[in-house]
ZABAKOL-355968 format. One record per residue (C-alpha): residue in one letter; chain; x negated, y negated, z. Coordinates in Angstrom, 2 decimals. Example, Ala and Ser with C-alpha at 12.3 -4.5 7.8 and 13.67 -1.06 7.14 Angstrom:
! residues 2
("A","A",(-12.30,4.50,7.80))
("S","A",(-13.67,1.06,7.14))
END
This chain:
! residues 488
("X","A",(30.87,-4.88,36.84))
("X","A",(34.22,-2.84,35.56))
("X","A",(36.29,-1.57,38.92))
("X","A",(39.34,1.16,38.30))
("X","A",(42.50,-0.51,36.75))
("X","A",(45.39,-1.38,39.35))
("X","A",(49.03,-1.81,37.74))
("X","A",(50.38,-5.36,37.33))
("X","A",(52.69,-5.35,40.04))
("X","A",(50.08,-3.85,42.56))
("X","A",(48.02,-6.57,41.28))
("X","A",(50.61,-9.15,41.98))
("X","A",(51.56,-7.71,45.72))
("X","A",(47.69,-8.20,45.77))
("X","A",(47.81,-11.86,45.41))
("X","A",(50.91,-12.56,47.15))
("X","A",(49.22,-11.34,50.41))
("X","A",(46.19,-13.14,49.32))
("X","A",(47.64,-16.61,48.91))
("X","A",(51.11,-16.57,51.02))
("X","A",(49.94,-14.14,53.48))
("X","A",(46.46,-14.92,53.54))
("X","A",(45.29,-11.10,54.66))
("X","A",(41.56,-10.53,54.54))
("X","A",(40.22,-8.21,51.56))
("X","A",(40.23,-5.65,53.92))
("X","A",(43.12,-6.11,55.09))
("X","A",(44.98,-6.10,52.02))
("X","A",(43.42,-3.22,50.80))
("X","A",(44.79,-1.39,53.41))
("X","A",(47.83,-2.45,52.77))
("X","A",(47.40,-1.89,49.03))
("X","A",(46.19,1.49,48.95))
("X","A",(43.05,-0.04,47.01))
("X","A",(39.59,-0.36,47.80))
("X","A",(38.26,-3.16,49.17))
("X","A",(36.14,-3.97,46.09))
("X","A",(38.96,-3.61,43.90))
("X","A",(41.20,-6.87,45.86))
("X","A",(38.08,-9.01,45.28))
("X","A",(37.69,-8.09,41.68))
("X","A",(41.73,-8.79,41.30))
("X","A",(40.83,-12.10,43.20))
("X","A",(38.19,-12.89,41.37))
("X","A",(39.98,-12.52,37.84))
("X","A",(42.53,-14.51,38.91))
("X","A",(40.52,-17.66,39.69))
("X","A",(38.04,-17.32,36.81))
("X","A",(41.54,-17.03,34.58))
("X","A",(42.18,-20.52,35.88))
("X","A",(45.72,-19.37,37.47))
("X","A",(47.20,-20.92,40.65))
("X","A",(49.53,-19.46,43.06))
("X","A",(52.42,-19.48,42.56))
("X","A",(52.54,-17.38,39.50))
("X","A",(55.33,-19.04,36.93))
("X","A",(58.49,-16.96,37.27))
("X","A",(58.72,-16.50,33.55))
("X","A",(55.37,-15.12,33.25))
("X","A",(55.87,-11.72,32.12))
("X","A",(52.74,-8.56,33.07))
("X","A",(52.14,-8.30,29.58))
("X","A",(51.15,-12.15,29.71))
("X","A",(49.12,-11.50,32.87))
("X","A",(47.57,-8.93,32.15))
("X","A",(46.42,-10.95,28.92))
("X","A",(45.01,-13.32,30.89))
("X","A",(43.00,-11.37,33.66))
("X","A",(41.80,-8.51,30.95))
("X","A",(40.80,-9.17,27.09))
("X","A",(42.25,-5.82,25.92))
("X","A",(43.84,-2.47,27.85))
("X","A",(40.95,-1.13,29.02))
("X","A",(38.22,-3.92,28.24))
("X","A",(37.42,-5.99,31.19))
("X","A",(36.99,-9.46,31.10))
("X","A",(33.35,-10.46,30.42))
("X","A",(31.70,-12.52,33.43))
("X","A",(30.29,-15.67,32.17))
("X","A",(27.27,-14.98,33.92))
("X","A",(26.48,-11.45,31.89))
("X","A",(24.08,-12.32,29.42))
("X","A",(24.19,-11.62,25.42))
("X","A",(22.37,-8.55,25.74))
("X","A",(21.82,-8.13,21.78))
("X","A",(20.18,-11.58,21.70))
("X","A",(17.54,-10.56,24.37))
("X","A",(16.99,-7.48,22.42))
("X","A",(16.51,-8.75,19.26))
("X","A",(13.92,-11.84,20.65))
("X","A",(12.06,-9.11,22.75))
("X","A",(11.18,-7.86,19.00))
("X","A",(9.23,-11.23,18.66))
("X","A",(5.72,-11.83,19.30))
("X","A",(4.58,-12.25,22.92))
("X","A",(7.93,-12.62,24.02))
("X","A",(8.48,-10.65,27.43))
("X","A",(11.98,-9.90,29.41))
("X","A",(10.44,-12.62,31.90))
("X","A",(10.67,-15.32,29.63))
("X","A",(13.96,-14.23,28.54))
("X","A",(14.91,-14.19,31.86))
("X","A",(13.59,-17.88,33.09))
("X","A",(15.72,-19.15,30.03))
("X","A",(18.68,-17.41,31.25))
("X","A",(18.47,-18.61,34.82))
("X","A",(17.69,-22.54,32.94))
("X","A",(21.36,-21.69,31.39))
("X","A",(23.10,-20.24,34.03))
("X","A",(21.19,-21.20,38.18))
("X","A",(23.41,-19.54,39.50))
("X","A",(23.16,-16.14,37.31))
("X","A",(21.47,-12.68,38.02))
("X","A",(18.17,-12.08,39.50))
("X","A",(14.98,-11.03,37.28))
("X","A",(15.79,-7.38,39.11))
("X","A",(19.41,-6.99,37.65))
("X","A",(17.85,-8.30,34.65))
("X","A",(15.77,-6.17,33.81))
("X","A",(17.59,-3.32,34.79))
("X","A",(21.01,-3.97,33.58))
("X","A",(18.44,-4.80,30.12))
("X","A",(17.54,-1.27,30.19))
("X","A",(20.23,0.52,30.53))
("X","A",(21.99,-1.64,27.96))
("X","A",(18.88,-0.38,25.75))
("X","A",(19.43,2.71,26.54))
("X","A",(22.87,3.12,25.26))
("X","A",(22.29,2.31,21.58))
("X","A",(20.72,4.58,18.67))
("X","A",(17.20,6.17,19.83))
("X","A",(16.34,4.65,16.47))
("X","A",(16.43,1.04,18.04))
("X","A",(15.21,1.93,21.74))
("X","A",(11.43,1.50,20.91))
("X","A",(11.04,-2.54,21.08))
("X","A",(8.63,-3.16,18.44))
("X","A",(6.76,-6.75,18.15))
("X","A",(7.58,-8.40,14.54))
("X","A",(4.95,-7.53,11.79))
("X","A",(3.18,-5.20,14.38))
("X","A",(3.35,-1.90,13.33))
("X","A",(4.10,0.36,9.66))
("X","A",(4.37,3.48,10.19))
("X","A",(3.84,6.08,6.97))
("X","A",(3.94,9.99,6.40))
("X","A",(4.41,12.33,3.48))
("X","A",(7.88,13.76,3.68))
("X","A",(8.55,17.51,3.60))
("X","A",(10.55,18.27,0.80))
("X","A",(9.58,17.59,-2.58))
("X","A",(11.72,17.00,-5.98))
("X","A",(11.22,18.94,-9.29))
("X","A",(10.16,16.95,-12.43))
("X","A",(10.53,19.04,-15.54))
("X","A",(8.50,18.64,-18.56))
("X","A",(10.97,18.47,-21.56))
("X","A",(8.53,19.94,-24.12))
("X","A",(7.28,22.88,-21.91))
("X","A",(9.81,23.04,-18.92))
("X","A",(7.21,23.42,-16.78))
("X","A",(8.55,21.84,-12.82))
("X","A",(6.20,19.99,-11.02))
("X","A",(6.98,19.34,-7.44))
("X","A",(6.90,15.34,-6.66))
("X","A",(6.18,14.11,-2.97))
("X","A",(7.66,11.83,-1.12))
("X","A",(5.84,8.80,0.46))
("X","A",(7.75,6.84,3.31))
("X","A",(6.96,3.86,4.70))
("X","A",(8.90,1.99,7.41))
("X","A",(8.01,-1.33,9.27))
("X","A",(8.60,-1.33,13.35))
("X","A",(10.77,-3.93,14.28))
("X","A",(13.82,-4.22,10.77))
("X","A",(13.42,-0.41,9.89))
("X","A",(12.81,-1.73,6.72))
("X","A",(11.91,0.92,4.62))
("X","A",(9.84,1.71,0.92))
("X","A",(9.73,5.12,-0.40))
("X","A",(7.86,6.30,-3.74))
("X","A",(7.28,9.81,-5.11))
("X","A",(3.39,10.44,-6.40))
("X","A",(2.61,13.64,-8.16))
("X","A",(0.20,14.93,-5.31))
("X","A",(-0.76,13.53,-1.59))
("X","A",(-4.64,12.97,-2.70))
("X","A",(-6.54,9.73,-1.44))
("X","A",(-5.86,7.98,-4.42))
("X","A",(-2.18,8.76,-4.58))
("X","A",(-1.91,7.85,-0.20))
("X","A",(-3.87,4.47,-1.17))
("X","A",(-2.09,3.31,-4.05))
("X","A",(1.29,3.69,-2.51))
("X","A",(0.30,1.41,0.31))
("X","A",(-0.73,-1.01,-2.10))
("X","A",(2.75,-0.80,-3.48))
("X","A",(4.29,-0.50,-0.39))
("X","A",(2.54,-4.20,0.60))
("X","A",(3.89,-5.71,-2.36))
("X","A",(7.51,-4.27,-2.02))
("X","A",(7.00,-6.02,1.56))
("X","A",(5.33,-8.83,0.63))
("X","A",(2.51,-8.61,3.32))
("X","A",(1.01,-6.21,5.82))
("X","A",(1.84,-5.08,9.08))
("X","A",(-1.17,-5.90,11.51))
("X","A",(-1.48,-2.03,12.35))
("X","A",(-0.67,1.08,10.09))
("X","A",(0.32,3.81,12.02))
("X","A",(-0.22,6.96,9.97))
("X","A",(0.45,11.02,10.73))
("X","A",(-3.05,12.91,11.36))
("X","A",(-2.92,13.81,7.62))
("X","A",(-6.70,14.36,5.80))
("X","A",(-6.23,11.57,3.95))
("X","A",(-5.80,8.73,6.37))
("X","A",(-7.75,10.93,9.15))
("X","A",(-10.50,12.93,9.31))
("X","A",(-10.97,13.93,12.76))
("X","A",(-8.16,13.86,14.94))
("X","A",(-9.00,12.80,18.51))
("X","A",(-6.87,10.90,21.62))
("X","A",(-9.52,8.31,22.31))
("X","A",(-11.70,7.95,19.45))
("X","A",(-10.05,9.67,16.24))
("X","A",(-12.57,9.64,12.90))
("X","A",(-10.49,7.54,9.88))
("X","A",(-11.20,8.51,6.67))
("X","A",(-13.55,5.72,4.90))
("X","A",(-11.64,5.05,2.26))
("X","A",(-8.68,4.21,4.34))
("X","A",(-10.57,2.36,6.31))
("X","A",(-11.53,0.27,3.70))
("X","A",(-8.15,-0.19,2.72))
("X","A",(-7.04,-1.33,6.20))
("X","A",(-10.11,-3.65,5.70))
("X","A",(-9.61,-5.24,2.91))
("X","A",(-5.59,-6.40,4.09))
("X","A",(-6.67,-6.96,7.60))
("X","A",(-4.84,-4.70,9.50))
("X","A",(-6.05,-1.55,11.95))
("X","A",(-5.61,1.87,12.00))
("X","A",(-4.02,3.46,14.76))
("X","A",(-3.05,7.49,13.70))
("X","A",(-0.17,8.73,15.95))
("X","A",(-1.63,11.71,18.43))
("X","A",(-1.49,14.92,17.41))
("X","A",(1.47,16.70,18.42))
("X","A",(3.00,13.55,19.78))
("X","A",(6.22,13.09,17.12))
("X","A",(7.64,10.49,19.39))
("X","A",(4.93,8.62,18.57))
("X","A",(5.68,8.02,14.91))
("X","A",(9.29,8.62,15.30))
("X","A",(10.13,5.30,12.88))
("X","A",(9.15,7.34,10.13))
("X","A",(10.23,10.36,10.94))
("X","A",(13.71,9.10,10.94))
("X","A",(12.92,7.11,7.64))
("X","A",(12.13,10.31,6.15))
("X","A",(15.14,11.64,7.70))
("X","A",(17.07,8.94,5.94))
("X","A",(15.54,9.02,2.85))
("X","A",(16.93,12.79,2.58))
("X","A",(20.32,11.50,3.14))
("X","A",(20.23,8.14,1.68))
("X","A",(17.90,8.61,-1.52))
("X","A",(17.67,12.56,-2.15))
("X","A",(21.38,13.81,-1.29))
("X","A",(23.31,11.35,-4.12))
("X","A",(20.54,12.15,-6.77))
("X","A",(20.68,16.07,-5.61))
("X","A",(22.44,16.96,-9.33))
("X","A",(20.32,15.02,-11.19))
("X","A",(16.89,16.77,-13.28))
("X","A",(14.15,14.19,-13.66))
("X","A",(11.69,14.52,-16.54))
("X","A",(8.71,12.02,-15.25))
("X","A",(7.48,10.36,-12.47))
("X","A",(8.85,6.71,-13.58))
("X","A",(12.02,8.22,-14.03))
("X","A",(12.28,9.13,-10.46))
("X","A",(10.86,6.28,-9.00))
("X","A",(13.53,4.41,-10.39))
("X","A",(16.37,6.08,-9.76))
("X","A",(14.64,6.06,-5.74))
("X","A",(14.45,2.09,-5.81))
("X","A",(18.08,1.89,-6.38))
("X","A",(19.45,3.60,-3.78))
("X","A",(16.12,2.40,-1.50))
("X","A",(18.07,-0.83,-2.41))
("X","A",(21.35,0.59,-0.73))
("X","A",(19.60,2.43,2.12))
("X","A",(18.61,-0.96,2.84))
("X","A",(21.40,-3.62,2.55))
("X","A",(23.33,-0.95,4.76))
("X","A",(24.85,-2.28,7.65))
("X","A",(23.74,-0.96,11.30))
("X","A",(26.59,0.84,12.77))
("X","A",(25.36,-0.38,16.54))
("X","A",(23.91,-3.91,15.87))
("X","A",(24.54,-6.70,13.38))
("X","A",(23.36,-6.82,10.05))
("X","A",(21.12,-4.44,8.10))
("X","A",(17.15,-3.60,7.14))
("X","A",(16.98,-6.42,4.93))
("X","A",(18.44,-9.28,6.60))
("X","A",(16.49,-8.39,10.22))
("X","A",(13.32,-7.69,7.78))
("X","A",(13.53,-11.48,6.34))
("X","A",(14.31,-12.98,9.86))
("X","A",(12.10,-10.72,11.69))
("X","A",(9.09,-9.72,10.41))
("X","A",(8.83,-11.10,7.19))
("X","A",(7.81,-14.26,8.91))
("X","A",(5.05,-12.17,10.31))
("X","A",(3.62,-10.32,7.91))
("X","A",(-0.15,-10.95,7.15))
("X","A",(-0.43,-12.35,3.82))
("X","A",(-1.44,-10.51,1.08))
("X","A",(-5.60,-11.26,-0.51))
("X","A",(-5.68,-12.78,-3.22))
("X","A",(-6.62,-9.33,-5.54))
("X","A",(-4.77,-6.17,-4.51))
("X","A",(-6.93,-3.18,-3.02))
("X","A",(-8.91,-1.16,-6.02))
("X","A",(-7.60,2.39,-5.51))
("X","A",(-10.87,4.67,-5.04))
("X","A",(-12.54,7.57,-2.82))
("X","A",(-15.30,8.62,-1.62))
("X","A",(-17.26,11.25,-1.37))
("X","A",(-20.90,12.29,0.56))
("X","A",(-23.50,13.79,-1.45))
("X","A",(-27.10,14.79,-1.63))
("X","A",(-29.51,13.72,-4.74))
("X","A",(-30.76,16.04,-6.66))
("X","A",(-34.83,16.21,-7.24))
("X","A",(-34.31,14.82,-11.00))
("X","A",(-32.96,11.18,-9.01))
("X","A",(-28.65,12.15,-9.90))
("X","A",(-25.66,13.15,-7.98))
("X","A",(-23.15,15.44,-9.21))
("X","A",(-19.56,14.54,-9.06))
("X","A",(-16.66,16.86,-10.86))
("X","A",(-19.16,18.35,-13.01))
("X","A",(-20.74,15.06,-14.15))
("X","A",(-24.15,14.06,-13.14))
("X","A",(-25.17,9.89,-12.62))
("X","A",(-28.27,8.25,-12.22))
("X","A",(-29.51,6.55,-8.59))
("X","A",(-33.02,5.13,-8.42))
("X","A",(-35.65,7.51,-7.98))
("X","A",(-37.02,6.57,-5.07))
("X","A",(-33.51,8.25,-3.52))
("X","A",(-34.41,11.75,-4.83))
("X","A",(-33.46,14.29,-1.93))
("X","A",(-31.58,11.41,0.06))
("X","A",(-27.60,11.59,1.67))
("X","A",(-25.71,8.84,-0.56))
("X","A",(-22.15,7.87,-0.51))
("X","A",(-19.89,8.05,-3.92))
("X","A",(-17.64,5.67,-4.21))
("X","A",(-15.68,6.22,-7.43))
("X","A",(-12.03,5.29,-8.91))
("X","A",(-10.86,6.37,-12.46))
("X","A",(-13.02,4.05,-14.26))
("X","A",(-15.88,3.37,-12.15))
("X","A",(-18.53,5.18,-10.08))
("X","A",(-20.63,3.49,-6.92))
("X","A",(-23.48,5.19,-4.83))
("X","A",(-24.33,3.50,-1.82))
("X","A",(-26.97,4.38,0.34))
("X","A",(-27.77,2.67,3.98))
("X","A",(-24.54,0.57,3.27))
("X","A",(-26.07,-1.13,-0.12))
("X","A",(-24.88,-0.18,-3.93))
("X","A",(-27.85,0.88,-5.62))
("X","A",(-25.96,2.65,-8.54))
("X","A",(-23.18,1.88,-11.07))
("X","A",(-21.62,3.73,-13.58))
("X","A",(-18.78,4.11,-15.80))
("X","A",(-16.84,6.87,-15.18))
("X","A",(-16.94,10.25,-17.36))
("X","A",(-15.36,12.76,-17.67))
("X","A",(-17.41,14.97,-19.87))
("X","A",(-18.13,18.13,-17.80))
("X","A",(-21.76,19.10,-17.77))
("X","A",(-23.26,15.58,-19.33))
("X","A",(-25.52,12.71,-17.80))
("X","A",(-25.22,9.28,-17.01))
("X","A",(-28.48,7.63,-16.73))
("X","A",(-29.85,4.17,-16.42))
("X","A",(-33.16,3.99,-17.40))
("X","A",(-34.06,1.12,-14.83))
("X","A",(-33.58,4.20,-12.24))
("X","A",(-36.79,6.20,-13.69))
("X","A",(-40.30,6.29,-12.87))
("X","A",(-42.13,4.56,-15.46))
("X","A",(-43.55,7.96,-17.04))
("X","A",(-40.20,9.30,-17.02))
("X","A",(-39.40,5.87,-18.97))
("X","A",(-42.39,6.42,-21.24))
("X","A",(-41.39,9.61,-22.10))
("X","A",(-37.48,8.92,-22.30))
("X","A",(-38.72,6.44,-25.02))
("X","A",(-39.92,8.90,-27.85))
("X","A",(-36.86,9.06,-29.39))
("X","A",(-36.69,10.47,-32.87))
("X","A",(-36.33,7.01,-34.53))
("X","A",(-39.45,5.59,-32.58))
("X","A",(-41.44,8.89,-34.06))
("X","A",(-40.57,8.28,-37.65))
("X","A",(-42.08,4.67,-36.91))
("X","A",(-45.30,6.13,-35.51))
("X","A",(-45.17,8.15,-38.57))
("X","A",(-44.77,5.64,-41.41))
("X","A",(-47.71,3.55,-39.54))
("X","A",(-50.15,6.66,-40.60))
("X","A",(-48.85,6.98,-44.14))
("X","A",(-45.95,8.82,-45.80))
("X","A",(-47.14,11.76,-45.71))
("X","A",(-47.36,12.26,-41.87))
("X","A",(-43.55,10.21,-42.11))
("X","A",(-42.81,12.90,-44.47))
("X","A",(-43.96,15.92,-42.25))
("X","A",(-42.49,14.61,-38.91))
("X","A",(-38.79,13.57,-40.80))
("X","A",(-39.05,17.02,-41.73))
("X","A",(-39.97,18.78,-38.93))
("X","A",(-36.84,17.27,-37.00))
("X","A",(-34.51,17.78,-39.64))
("X","A",(-35.26,21.04,-39.07))
("X","A",(-34.59,20.92,-35.41))
("X","A",(-38.07,21.11,-33.96))
("X","A",(-37.90,18.30,-32.25))
("X","A",(-38.52,19.84,-29.28))
("X","A",(-42.14,20.98,-30.93))
("X","A",(-42.73,17.41,-31.66))
("X","A",(-42.10,16.38,-28.37))
("X","A",(-44.74,18.83,-27.07))
("X","A",(-47.01,17.80,-29.85))
("X","A",(-46.76,13.93,-28.88))
("X","A",(-47.76,15.14,-25.15))
("X","A",(-44.45,14.98,-23.05))
("X","A",(-44.52,17.62,-20.58))
("X","A",(-42.02,20.22,-19.78))
("X","A",(-41.10,21.73,-22.62))
("X","A",(-42.29,25.15,-24.92))
("X","A",(-45.28,25.21,-26.57))
("X","A",(-45.71,25.39,-30.26))
("X","A",(-45.56,28.63,-32.16))
("X","A",(-49.03,30.02,-33.48))
("X","A",(-47.38,29.27,-37.14))
("X","A",(-46.47,25.39,-36.13))
("X","A",(-49.75,24.76,-34.67))
("X","A",(-51.57,26.17,-37.59))
("X","A",(-49.32,23.70,-39.23))
("X","A",(-50.16,20.63,-37.09))
("X","A",(-53.89,21.26,-37.67))
("X","A",(-53.40,21.85,-41.43))
("X","A",(-51.78,18.58,-41.24))
("X","A",(-54.60,16.86,-39.41))
("X","A",(-57.06,17.96,-41.85))
("X","A",(-55.23,17.13,-45.03))
("X","A",(-54.81,13.37,-43.25))
("X","A",(-58.48,13.03,-43.02))
("X","A",(-59.23,13.95,-46.41))
("X","A",(-60.32,10.92,-48.87))
("X","A",(-57.43,11.46,-51.66))
("X","A",(-54.47,9.74,-52.83))
("X","A",(-51.21,9.90,-51.08))
("X","A",(-49.35,11.87,-53.76))
("X","A",(-51.87,14.79,-53.16))
("X","A",(-51.49,14.26,-49.82))
("X","A",(-47.98,15.11,-50.24))
("X","A",(-48.56,18.14,-52.29))
("X","A",(-50.36,19.89,-49.72))
("X","A",(-48.13,19.30,-47.05))
("X","A",(-45.15,21.18,-48.84))
("X","A",(-47.64,23.74,-49.36))
("X","A",(-48.12,23.97,-45.58))
("X","A",(-44.49,23.56,-44.98))
("X","A",(-42.68,25.30,-48.04))
("X","A",(-39.66,24.48,-46.72))
("X","A",(-40.52,20.65,-45.32))
("X","A",(-39.99,18.79,-48.09))
("X","A",(-37.72,18.95,-51.57))
END
């Protein structure tokens, strides 16, 4: 504990009365006009410095002060004082507690301080360092993520259109090691893909992901049972992590990432404020360069930098990455239409017909669409962006529908060819004149408009002609008479 500094003249007088007059500390204090504790401090420093009385006559006051005190205004260290920076760093490791560290301290200093003083002194020391380092986070335990509020403009070279780019920020709890990247949107796909690249940047995944209560991460915020977005939960499960979102309206729960966002503004965007970016890769390349400088910048009140602490604490404790990275996709619930198709962004995809009117879950990415029912995948299709189109798997159709759909123009022509060339000529002519719907109705397919009266007469006329016992040349001539424009 530090006491009030007394002059060297008065210090010499205290020492004289102690070792020559052999007065008590209380008597010395009254004689010199100082407190009893100040007398004890001066005598303790004298003994700790290894000096003996009487002092050498040639010892000046400056040399005596240097022996008793480190420097002007700084008290000499107590050999029993723990190394609080070491204690603070050790507490960042998994399963390390103050009790365990105090036990090690007592082994090294049997006459050292007791546990209650040890804990109180550490908390007093920790309260004086930067607020960013105030909370003790276990190594590799938590990764805080959020979108920054401010955006960076990206200018299109051709049109001059300005689009905002959003900053994704991730900060590891123990080391403050920061990852930042820009994206053109804050949708679920961008959010998940930014996580994947952040994990690759760190070389591993933290045990707990701490997002804010944004919709791409948390569907419904709740103090006790928040509802996690299904795609986000899948990502966490793929990497073996858990999602524990910050409490709503509790910014201190995510102070790490809030400060990370602030540092991103100051350390990354301020140096780039006068640059004009024309593409997202160009912006991200500039951010990576500034991010490296931020992570390698030394701490102001602690030893090392974000990167050095990361390599020492977080990197060995992170969960290893899986063999394959997470394939970013989104999820959506939908109800199957009566035609056993589900709609996704104006395009319809088939599912087994038994699931008509059932609730299903669509899992989709830029190239693939999967449909799940009751936790089981029931359909998989290549993603199509054609609006108003249909993607149908014949295996999903009822047998009767499959039979109807199998009557393609090629099959109709082959069927007519088996009857004879006249039949083939008529069928080909009808299909060539955009009468496919008429033919489908004629062969018995339901759901299409009936034949007009003149086409009905034509079909019956063909039937009569085909029954005549004449050669094919005469039949073709009669068909030309029935359908003058059908055959050239």
